[in-house]
N, C-alpha and C positions, 0 to 999 in steps of 0.2 A: 894507724887508723886515720882516715881522711877526716878533716874537719867539715862540719856542716855550715861553716861560715865562709863568706867571701869578702875580700877587701877590694873595692872598686876605686881605682885612682882616676880622678877627674881633674882637668885644668880648672882653675878658679872661675873662668868665664862659663864653662859648662855647668859647674855647680850652681852658679848664680842664675843661670837659665832655668835649672830645675826648681830652685826656690821661687823664682818669679812666676812660674806657671801654677795657677791656682789648683788645677786638678791634681797635678803631681805633688804639690805641697800638701794638699789635703790627704792624699792617699799614703804618702811616704814621709810626712812631716817629722815623725819621731826620728827617722834615720837622718834626715836633713839637719836636725838639731844636734845630733851627737856625732859630728864628724871629727876627724883628726887631720892634722897637717903633716905632710911628709915631703920635705923639700918644697918644690914648686906645686905640689899636688894637694888636693883635698881628697881624703879617703873616707868612703862610706863603708861601714861594716854591716853587712846584711846576710841573711841566710841564703844558701844556694838556691832554694826554691823561690825566694823573693827576687833574686836577680832576674829571673825570667819574667816575673810580673812587672818589675820595674822597666825592663827593656820594652815590654809590650806597651805599657802606658806612655813611655817617652816617645816611642815610635808613633803611636796614635796621636799624641799631642803635637808632634812635629808635622804630621800630615794635616792637622787642623789648625795650625798656627795662624795668628793674625797677620803676620807679614813674613817676608823672606828671611829677614835677619833672625827672628825667633825660630823659624823652621830650621835654618842652618845651625844655630846653636844647639837646639834640641837633637838634631840629627848627629851632630858631633858627640854629644853626650851619649846618645844611643849607641853609636859606634864603639865608644870606650867601654860601655857596659857589655856589649856583645863580644868584644875581644876577651874580656874577663870570663865570660861564660864559656867561650871556646877553650881557654886555657884550663878551666875547671873540668871540662869533659875529657881532656887528654889523659 
């Protein structure tokens, strides 16, 4: 039986960008506080349904970022989340 959980691996700089964004931090703060480390990665443990929500919020915040650097970091995090979603659907 497939798990209803997903582990999303992010680089530390992507994770820090999520934490620094107020909207994402407010919506997903519980998950951002309960991360694990795996080698060079920060691992978020979220439900499969929440991965889609998280990707949507991160993409929206990247599009409305205050500057190009924040947008690039959030887009990188969004790409990592979407790769995990793609693998979950396989």
